[in-house]
C-alpha positions as CSV (number, residue, x, y, z in Angstrom):
1,X,-0.5,11.3,-0.4
2,X,2.0,14.1,-1.2
3,X,1.8,13.7,-4.9
4,X,-1.8,14.8,-4.9
5,X,-1.0,18.5,-4.4
6,X,-0.6,18.8,-8.1
7,X,-3.7,18.8,-10.3
8,X,-3.0,16.1,-12.9
9,X,-4.7,13.0,-13.7
10,X,-5.4,10.4,-16.3
11,X,-8.5,8.5,-15.3
12,X,-10.3,6.0,-17.5
13,X,-13.3,4.1,-16.3
14,X,-14.7,1.3,-18.5
15,X,-17.8,-0.8,-18.3
16,X,-17.9,-3.8,-20.6
17,X,-19.7,-7.0,-20.8
18,X,-17.9,-10.0,-19.3
19,X,-20.3,-12.6,-20.7
20,X,-19.3,-14.8,-23.7
21,X,-16.2,-12.8,-24.3
22,X,-12.7,-12.6,-22.8
23,X,-12.7,-9.5,-20.6
24,X,-10.2,-8.5,-17.9
25,X,-9.6,-5.3,-16.0
26,X,-6.5,-3.6,-14.5
27,X,-6.3,-0.4,-12.5
28,X,-2.8,0.8,-11.5
29,X,-1.1,4.1,-10.6
30,X,0.7,4.5,-13.9
31,X,-0.5,4.0,-17.5
32,X,2.7,2.1,-18.5
33,X,2.1,-0.4,-15.6
34,X,-1.5,-1.0,-16.7
35,X,-0.3,-1.5,-20.2
36,X,2.4,-4.0,-19.1
37,X,-0.2,-6.0,-17.3
38,X,-2.4,-6.3,-20.4
39,X,0.5,-7.1,-22.5
40,X,1.2,-10.2,-20.3
41,X,-2.5,-11.2,-20.3
42,X,-2.6,-11.0,-24.1
43,X,0.5,-13.2,-24.2
44,X,-1.3,-16.0,-22.3
45,X,-0.6,-15.0,-18.8
46,X,-3.1,-15.0,-15.9
47,X,-3.8,-12.4,-13.3
48,X,-0.8,-13.5,-11.3
49,X,1.6,-13.2,-14.2
50,X,0.0,-9.7,-14.9
51,X,0.6,-8.9,-11.2
52,X,4.3,-9.6,-11.7
53,X,4.4,-7.4,-14.7
54,X,2.6,-4.5,-13.0
55,X,4.7,-4.8,-9.9
56,X,7.9,-4.7,-11.9
57,X,6.7,-1.9,-14.1
58,X,5.7,0.3,-11.2
59,X,9.2,-0.4,-9.7
60,X,10.6,1.3,-12.8
61,X,8.1,4.1,-13.7
62,X,6.9,5.0,-10.2
63,X,10.1,5.1,-8.2
64,X,8.7,7.4,-5.5
65,X,6.1,4.8,-4.5
66,X,7.5,1.3,-4.8
67,X,10.4,-0.7,-6.2
68,X,12.7,-3.7,-6.0
69,X,14.1,-2.2,-2.9
70,X,10.7,-2.2,-1.1
71,X,8.0,-4.6,0.0
72,X,4.3,-5.2,-0.1
73,X,1.3,-7.5,0.2
74,X,-0.4,-9.4,-2.7
75,X,-3.9,-10.6,-2.0
76,X,-4.8,-13.5,-4.4
77,X,-8.0,-15.2,-5.4
78,X,-7.8,-18.2,-7.7
79,X,-11.2,-18.8,-9.3
80,X,-11.1,-22.5,-10.2
81,X,-10.7,-23.7,-6.6
82,X,-11.7,-20.5,-4.7
83,X,-8.3,-20.3,-3.1
84,X,-7.6,-17.0,-1.3
85,X,-4.3,-16.1,0.3
86,X,-2.0,-13.3,1.0
87,X,1.6,-13.2,-0.1
88,X,3.7,-11.4,2.5
89,X,6.6,-9.6,0.9
90,X,7.0,-7.1,3.7
91,X,10.5,-5.9,4.4
92,X,12.5,-7.5,7.2
93,X,14.8,-5.9,9.8
94,X,18.5,-6.8,9.2
95,X,20.1,-9.2,11.7
96,X,22.1,-6.4,13.2
97,X,19.1,-4.3,14.0
98,X,18.2,-3.6,17.6
99,X,15.4,-1.8,19.4
100,X,17.4,1.3,20.3
101,X,19.2,1.8,17.0
102,X,17.4,5.1,16.2
103,X,17.7,6.7,19.7
104,X,20.3,9.3,20.5
105,X,22.5,9.5,23.6
106,X,19.7,11.1,25.6
107,X,17.3,8.4,24.5
108,X,15.3,10.5,22.1
109,X,14.1,9.2,18.7
110,X,16.2,10.5,15.8
111,X,13.9,10.8,12.8
112,X,16.5,11.4,10.2
113,X,18.4,8.1,10.7
114,X,15.1,6.2,10.4
115,X,14.1,7.9,7.2
116,X,17.1,8.8,5.2
117,X,20.0,6.7,3.9
118,X,20.7,3.0,4.0
119,X,20.5,2.6,7.8
120,X,16.7,3.2,7.4
121,X,16.3,0.3,5.0
122,X,14.8,-3.1,5.7
123,X,15.7,-6.2,3.6
124,X,13.4,-5.9,0.5
125,X,10.7,-8.4,-0.3
126,X,9.4,-7.3,-3.8
127,X,11.9,-9.4,-5.8
128,X,11.2,-12.6,-3.9
129,X,7.5,-12.0,-4.1
130,X,7.6,-11.6,-7.9
131,X,9.5,-14.9,-8.2
132,X,7.1,-16.6,-5.9
133,X,4.0,-15.3,-7.8
134,X,5.4,-16.3,-11.1
135,X,6.7,-19.8,-10.2
136,X,3.8,-20.9,-8.0
137,X,0.8,-19.3,-9.5
138,X,1.6,-17.9,-13.0
139,X,1.5,-19.5,-16.4
140,X,4.5,-17.7,-18.0
141,X,8.2,-17.7,-17.2
142,X,9.5,-14.8,-15.3
143,X,11.6,-13.7,-18.3
144,X,8.4,-12.9,-20.2
145,X,6.5,-11.2,-17.3
146,X,9.5,-9.0,-16.5
147,X,10.1,-8.0,-20.1
148,X,8.0,-4.8,-20.1
149,X,9.7,-3.5,-17.0
150,X,13.1,-4.2,-18.5
151,X,12.2,-2.3,-21.6
152,X,10.9,0.7,-19.6
153,X,14.2,0.7,-17.6
154,X,16.3,0.6,-20.7
155,X,14.4,3.0,-22.9
156,X,13.2,5.3,-20.1
157,X,9.9,6.8,-19.0
158,X,8.7,10.3,-19.2
159,X,8.9,12.7,-16.2
160,X,5.3,13.7,-15.1
161,X,4.2,16.6,-12.9
162,X,3.8,14.1,-10.1
163,X,7.3,12.9,-10.5
164,X,8.6,16.5,-10.4
165,X,6.7,17.3,-7.3
166,X,7.9,14.3,-5.3
167,X,11.5,14.6,-6.6
168,X,11.5,18.3,-5.5
169,X,10.1,17.2,-2.1
170,X,12.9,14.7,-1.6
171,X,15.5,16.7,-3.5
172,X,17.9,17.2,-0.6
173,X,18.2,13.5,0.1
174,X,18.3,12.4,-3.5
175,X,21.1,14.9,-4.2
176,X,23.0,13.7,-1.1
177,X,23.9,10.4,-2.9
178,X,25.6,10.5,-6.3
179,X,24.1,7.1,-7.2
180,X,20.6,8.5,-6.7
181,X,21.1,11.9,-8.2
182,X,22.6,10.5,-11.4
183,X,19.3,8.6,-12.0
184,X,16.5,10.7,-10.7
185,X,17.9,14.3,-11.1
186,X,19.4,16.1,-14.0
187,X,22.6,18.1,-13.2
188,X,21.5,18.1,-9.6
189,X,18.0,19.5,-10.3
190,X,14.5,18.1,-10.9
191,X,14.3,17.0,-14.5
192,X,12.1,18.8,-17.0
193,X,8.6,17.7,-17.8
194,X,8.7,14.9,-20.4
195,X,12.4,14.2,-20.1
196,X,13.3,10.5,-19.9
197,X,14.5,8.7,-16.8
198,X,16.6,5.7,-17.9
199,X,17.8,3.1,-15.5
200,X,20.4,0.8,-17.1
201,X,21.6,-0.8,-13.8
202,X,18.0,-1.5,-12.8
203,X,17.4,-3.2,-16.1
204,X,20.4,-5.4,-15.5
205,X,19.2,-6.3,-12.0
206,X,15.8,-7.2,-13.4
207,X,17.5,-9.4,-16.0
208,X,19.4,-11.2,-13.3
209,X,16.1,-11.8,-11.5
210,X,14.6,-13.1,-14.7
211,X,17.5,-15.4,-15.4
212,X,18.2,-16.7,-11.9
213,X,15.1,-16.3,-9.9
214,X,15.5,-15.3,-6.3
215,X,19.2,-16.0,-6.4
216,X,19.5,-13.3,-9.0
217,X,18.8,-10.7,-6.4
218,X,19.5,-12.2,-2.9
219,X,22.8,-13.8,-3.8
220,X,25.7,-13.4,-6.3
221,X,26.7,-10.2,-8.0
222,X,23.7,-8.1,-7.2
223,X,23.7,-9.1,-3.5
224,X,27.4,-8.4,-3.2
225,X,26.9,-4.9,-4.7
226,X,23.8,-4.2,-2.5
227,X,25.7,-5.1,0.8
228,X,28.9,-3.4,-0.2
229,X,27.2,-0.2,-1.1
230,X,24.9,-0.2,2.0
231,X,27.8,-0.8,4.4
232,X,29.9,1.9,2.7
233,X,27.2,4.4,3.4
234,X,26.5,3.5,7.1
235,X,24.0,0.7,6.7
236,X,24.0,-2.7,8.5
237,X,23.0,-5.2,5.9
238,X,24.8,-8.5,5.5
239,X,24.8,-11.2,2.8
240,X,23.2,-13.5,5.3
241,X,20.3,-11.1,5.7
242,X,19.6,-11.2,2.0
243,X,20.1,-15.0,1.9
244,X,17.7,-15.4,4.8
245,X,14.8,-13.5,3.3
246,X,11.7,-15.7,2.6
247,X,8.3,-15.0,1.2
248,X,5.5,-16.0,3.6
249,X,2.0,-17.1,2.6
250,X,-0.6,-16.1,5.1
251,X,-4.3,-16.7,5.5
252,X,-6.0,-13.3,5.0
253,X,-8.2,-11.7,7.5
254,X,-11.8,-12.6,6.7
255,X,-15.1,-11.3,8.0
256,X,-18.7,-10.4,7.1
257,X,-20.6,-7.1,6.9
258,X,-24.1,-6.5,5.6
259,X,-24.2,-9.8,3.7
260,X,-20.8,-9.4,2.1
261,X,-17.7,-11.5,2.6
262,X,-14.7,-9.3,3.4
263,X,-11.1,-10.5,2.7
264,X,-8.2,-8.3,3.5
265,X,-4.5,-8.2,4.5
266,X,-3.2,-10.1,7.5
267,X,-0.4,-9.2,9.9
268,X,2.2,-7.8,9.6
269,X,-0.3,-5.5,7.9
270,X,-2.8,-4.1,10.4
271,X,-5.2,-3.4,7.5
272,X,-7.5,-6.4,7.7
273,X,-7.8,-6.4,11.5
274,X,-8.4,-2.7,11.8
275,X,-10.8,-2.7,8.8
276,X,-12.9,-5.5,10.4
277,X,-12.8,-3.8,13.8
278,X,-14.3,-0.7,12.3
279,X,-16.9,-2.6,10.2
280,X,-18.0,-4.8,13.1
281,X,-18.6,-1.7,15.2
282,X,-20.6,0.0,12.4
283,X,-22.7,-3.1,12.1
284,X,-24.2,-2.1,15.5
285,X,-25.8,0.9,13.9
286,X,-28.3,1.3,11.0
287,X,-26.3,3.5,8.5
288,X,-29.1,3.2,6.0
289,X,-31.2,5.5,8.2
290,X,-28.4,7.9,9.1
291,X,-27.9,11.3,7.4
292,X,-24.4,12.3,6.3
293,X,-23.5,13.9,9.6
294,X,-24.6,10.9,11.6
295,X,-22.8,8.5,9.2
296,X,-19.6,10.5,9.3
297,X,-19.7,10.7,13.1
298,X,-20.2,7.0,13.5
299,X,-17.4,6.2,11.1
300,X,-15.0,8.5,12.9
301,X,-15.9,7.0,16.3
302,X,-15.4,3.4,15.0
303,X,-12.0,4.4,13.5
304,X,-11.0,6.1,16.7
305,X,-11.4,2.8,18.6
306,X,-10.1,0.5,15.8
307,X,-6.8,2.5,15.6
308,X,-6.5,2.5,19.4
309,X,-6.5,-1.3,19.3
310,X,-3.9,-1.2,16.5
311,X,-1.6,0.9,18.7
312,X,-2.0,-1.4,21.7
313,X,-1.9,-4.9,20.3
314,X,-0.6,-5.2,16.7
315,X,2.9,-6.3,15.5
316,X,4.5,-9.1,13.5
317,X,2.6,-12.2,14.5
318,X,5.7,-14.3,14.0
319,X,7.2,-12.4,17.0
320,X,4.3,-11.4,19.2
321,X,1.0,-13.0,20.3
322,X,-1.9,-11.0,18.8
323,X,-5.3,-11.5,20.5
324,X,-7.7,-13.5,18.3
325,X,-10.6,-11.7,19.8
326,X,-9.8,-8.5,17.8
327,X,-11.8,-9.8,14.7
328,X,-14.6,-11.2,16.8
329,X,-17.8,-9.3,16.2
330,X,-18.7,-9.6,19.9
331,X,-15.5,-7.7,20.8
332,X,-16.4,-4.9,18.4
333,X,-19.9,-4.7,19.8
334,X,-18.3,-4.2,23.2
335,X,-16.0,-1.5,21.8
336,X,-19.0,0.3,20.3
337,X,-21.0,0.4,23.5
338,X,-19.4,3.7,24.7
339,X,-20.0,5.4,21.3
340,X,-22.2,8.4,21.9
341,X,-24.3,8.7,18.8
342,X,-24.4,12.5,19.0
343,X,-21.1,13.6,20.7
344,X,-17.5,12.9,19.9
345,X,-15.3,10.9,22.3
346,X,-12.0,12.2,23.5
347,X,-9.3,9.7,22.4
348,X,-7.3,9.9,25.6
349,X,-10.5,9.3,27.6
350,X,-11.8,6.3,25.7
351,X,-11.7,3.3,27.9
352,X,-8.6,1.1,27.4
353,X,-9.1,-2.6,26.7
354,X,-4.7,0.2,25.3
355,X,-0.4,3.9,14.2
356,X,3.0,4.0,8.3
357,X,4.7,5.0,4.8
358,X,2.6,7.4,2.8
359,X,4.1,7.2,-0.7
360,X,3.0,3.7,-1.6
361,X,1.2,2.3,-4.6
362,X,-1.7,-0.1,-5.3
363,X,-3.1,-2.0,-8.2
364,X,-6.1,-4.3,-8.8
365,X,-6.5,-7.0,-11.5
366,X,-9.1,-9.4,-12.6
367,X,-8.4,-11.7,-15.6
368,X,-10.8,-13.3,-18.1
369,X,-11.0,-16.4,-15.9
370,X,-12.0,-14.6,-12.7
371,X,-8.6,-14.8,-11.0
372,X,-7.9,-11.6,-9.1
373,X,-5.1,-9.7,-7.3
374,X,-5.2,-6.7,-5.0
375,X,-1.7,-5.6,-4.2
376,X,-0.3,-2.7,-2.2
377,X,3.4,-2.0,-2.4
378,X,5.7,0.5,-0.7
379,X,9.1,1.9,-0.1
380,X,7.6,4.1,2.6
381,X,8.4,7.9,2.3
382,X,8.6,9.3,-1.2
383,X,11.6,7.8,-2.9
384,X,12.1,5.7,0.2
385,X,15.5,6.3,1.9
386,X,16.7,8.3,-1.1
387,X,19.6,5.9,-1.5
388,X,20.4,3.8,-4.6
389,X,22.9,1.0,-4.0
390,X,25.7,1.6,-6.6
391,X,25.7,-0.7,-9.6
392,X,22.2,-2.1,-9.0
393,X,19.8,0.7,-9.7
394,X,17.8,-0.4,-6.6
395,X,16.3,2.4,-4.6
396,X,16.1,1.3,-1.0
397,X,13.1,1.7,1.3
398,X,13.0,3.4,4.7
399,X,10.5,1.0,6.2
400,X,12.4,0.8,9.5
401,X,10.5,3.9,10.4
402,X,7.3,1.8,10.6
403,X,8.6,0.1,13.7
404,X,8.0,1.6,17.1
405,X,11.5,3.0,17.6
406,X,10.5,4.2,21.0
407,X,7.2,3.2,22.8
408,X,4.8,6.2,22.6
409,X,6.9,8.1,20.0
410,X,5.1,9.0,16.8
411,X,6.6,8.0,13.4
412,X,6.7,10.3,10.4
413,X,3.0,9.8,9.9
414,X,2.0,10.5,13.5
415,X,1.2,6.9,14.3
416,X,2.0,5.8,17.9
417,X,3.2,2.3,18.6
418,X,3.9,0.0,21.5
419,X,6.0,-2.9,22.5
420,X,4.4,-5.3,20.0
421,X,5.9,-3.3,17.1
422,X,9.4,-2.7,18.6
423,X,12.5,-3.3,16.4
424,X,14.0,-6.8,16.5
425,X,16.3,-8.7,14.1
426,X,14.4,-10.3,11.2
427,X,11.1,-8.9,12.4
428,X,8.7,-7.3,9.9
429,X,7.4,-3.8,10.7
430,X,3.7,-3.2,11.2
431,X,1.9,-1.9,8.0
432,X,-1.4,-0.2,7.2
433,X,-1.5,-1.6,3.6
434,X,-4.9,-3.0,3.0
435,X,-5.5,-4.8,-0.3
436,X,-9.1,-6.0,0.0
437,X,-11.8,-8.1,-1.7
438,X,-15.5,-7.7,-1.0
439,X,-18.0,-10.2,-2.4
440,X,-21.5,-11.6,-2.2
441,X,-23.7,-13.5,-4.7
442,X,-24.3,-10.4,-6.8
443,X,-21.0,-8.5,-6.9
444,X,-17.2,-8.4,-6.5
445,X,-15.1,-5.4,-5.3
446,X,-11.3,-5.3,-5.6
447,X,-9.8,-2.3,-3.8
448,X,-6.8,-0.7,-2.2
449,X,-4.8,2.5,-2.1
450,X,-1.6,4.1,-0.9
451,X,-1.8,6.8,1.8
452,X,0.2,5.8,4.9
453,X,-1.9,5.8,8.1
454,X,-4.9,6.9,6.1
455,X,-5.0,3.7,4.0
456,X,-7.4,1.8,6.2
457,X,-9.9,4.6,6.5
458,X,-9.9,5.1,2.7
459,X,-10.5,1.4,2.1
460,X,-13.3,1.5,4.8
461,X,-15.0,4.4,3.0
462,X,-14.7,2.6,-0.4
463,X,-16.2,-0.6,1.0
464,X,-19.2,1.4,2.4
465,X,-19.7,3.2,-0.9
466,X,-19.5,-0.1,-2.8
467,X,-22.1,-1.7,-0.6
468,X,-24.3,1.4,-1.1
469,X,-24.2,0.7,-4.8
470,X,-21.9,3.5,-6.0
471,X,-20.1,3.2,-9.3
472,X,-16.4,2.5,-9.5
473,X,-15.6,6.0,-10.7
474,X,-17.7,7.6,-7.9
475,X,-15.9,5.4,-5.3
476,X,-12.4,6.4,-6.5
477,X,-13.2,10.1,-6.6
478,X,-15.3,10.4,-3.4
479,X,-14.0,12.9,-0.8
480,X,-12.2,11.4,2.2
481,X,-11.8,12.0,5.9
482,X,-9.7,10.1,8.5
483,X,-9.2,9.5,12.3
484,X,-6.4,7.4,13.7
485,X,-7.0,7.7,17.5
486,X,-3.9,9.9,18.0
487,X,-3.6,12.8,17.3
488,X,-7.2,13.4,18.3
489,X,-8.4,15.1,15.1
490,X,-10.5,14.4,12.0
491,X,-8.3,14.9,9.0
492,X,-10.3,16.2,6.0
493,X,-9.4,16.6,2.4
494,X,-9.4,20.2,1.2
495,X,-12.0,19.5,-1.5
496,X,-15.4,17.8,-1.5
497,X,-16.9,18.8,1.9
498,X,-19.4,21.6,2.4
499,X,-18.8,24.0,5.3
500,X,-22.1,23.0,6.8
501,X,-21.0,19.3,6.9
502,X,-17.9,20.2,8.8
503,X,-19.7,22.6,11.1
504,X,-22.1,19.8,12.1
505,X,-19.2,17.6,13.1
506,X,-17.6,20.4,15.1
507,X,-20.9,20.9,16.9
508,X,-20.7,17.3,18.0
509,X,-17.3,17.9,19.5
510,X,-15.0,16.7,16.7
511,X,-11.8,18.6,16.1
512,X,-11.4,19.2,12.3
513,X,-8.0,19.5,10.7
514,X,-8.4,20.7,7.1
515,X,-5.6,19.4,5.0
516,X,-4.0,21.5,2.3
517,X,-4.4,18.7,-0.3
518,X,-6.2,15.6,-1.3
519,X,-4.7,12.2,-0.6
520,X,-4.7,8.6,-1.7
521,X,-4.5,7.0,-5.2
522,X,-7.2,4.3,-5.2
523,X,-7.2,1.6,-7.9
524,X,-10.3,-0.5,-8.0
525,X,-12.5,-2.9,-9.9
526,X,-16.2,-3.8,-9.5
527,X,-18.0,-6.7,-11.1
528,X,-21.7,-7.2,-11.3
529,X,-22.2,-10.9,-11.4
530,X,-25.8,-10.7,-12.7
531,X,-25.2,-8.3,-15.6
532,X,-21.5,-9.4,-16.1
533,X,-20.5,-5.7,-16.1
534,X,-16.9,-4.9,-15.2
535,X,-15.9,-1.4,-14.1
536,X,-12.3,-0.3,-13.5
537,X,-11.5,3.1,-12.0
538,X,-8.2,4.9,-11.3
539,X,-8.2,7.7,-8.7
540,X,-8.5,11.1,-10.3
541,X,-6.1,12.4,-7.7
542,X,-3.3,10.5,-9.4
543,X,-1.9,9.7,-12.8
544,X,-3.0,6.1,-13.1
545,X,-5.0,4.2,-15.8
546,X,-7.9,1.8,-15.4
547,X,-9.0,-0.3,-18.3
548,X,-11.5,-3.1,-18.9
549,X,-11.1,-4.8,-22.2
550,X,-11.1,-8.1,-24.1
551,X,-8.1,-10.4,-24.0
552,X,-6.7,-11.7,-27.3
553,X,-5.0,-15.1,-26.9
């Protein structure tokens, strides 16, 4: 993730007894968001109310990663009845969208129009998801859960080094639109460290949402301003598009690995399916007897094949038929049969049976009753489309780039798609966001991260580390590597790996691409059911805050 070039972090890892006291834990990508969640828990809210508060707060204080103009997936566990489901708040293509809308006259993909400005924006799902979470699963009214975010928007939040880096990275597009520059820049330049970013229009939009529910965003004054501004600047939204948007509850992807139950995101996120494809292949090998080189090699080969299936088959399951066999362990066993345990495969030569936004955010929550939420949210590229709809304070996403604008053409993150993920009206683009629960009789793991196409591999590595008994803080800080089928290379963080480790992989035929940065911003929680210990950890690559503490009611 681009923000992790800078060396700045606030990481708190806590381990407190969960027995005979009221303890909860929250890990999010910004301290103010974590504090907002605990404020709501202490006011009598549950994990789902806290999720609303954290979602809204991140929309204000982490505008490069998520917002009211974006979408996401909220994985829920309700303790009293063991309900588990996923709330799909993914963005939706406008009704006027069509499969060739980002191709030029010669039929080539035009990256700029799919990334910058309102034509790149899908219809947002975050506002509807917050309303749904609050009304169906929360204890508190939306007006209370949104209050911390409203105060942050009105009073301002302090500019961090991470904000400065990403604002500089997207300076050209932010400065292109006056409505964006007036909020996120200062006299046309990146604001000074510690200066306040105030968002009065966004506070008003949040108040409309608090007062009127979904109608406060998808109809009325806010909707009129959104559509008018989008159309004025070349977009294709309509009032009917906003009125048509609906949250969808989906059964999460579920599987088993080494005695643990795995619960993860369902389509239109590819996260759960690809994660289980990789784990089911790894189940064919004894990783406990493998040295680091062998383990890394097998993980790379399983990712190569899992991402290949993503490219070939996956899309919005409301529009395309996705084979059920993809999560069948027998199919993964078949995929793994051509893995050479000591030599790398070539992606283009792997037998055919035939890859999303980087600047995203994640948070994990468990309340004192055991309810839990893992949520990954996004506006895609840093600061999304760079466009704020006038009078609303809403920074719009550029998630349309997550569709396959042209079969075989890579998106901004190098992922190649096929017909299943082609653009169509009201369709939801394929995602890699992977909020995940892992559980057995002894332990619980709540995990997720931003990171674009690398999200799934990061979550896979975190699950394997958890099963090996690593601490929450170790898991969040562990070095990372990634393979996504195409391009045929192993992407490696610039810290954490010895030269001898990389040379051993090169000797096996792997092509290593050393990145010039670290990536990801994992927010995770572990629970030991036997000792009642709760650990919460925030990725040291970011500026988040993880806390486990008692709840005062």
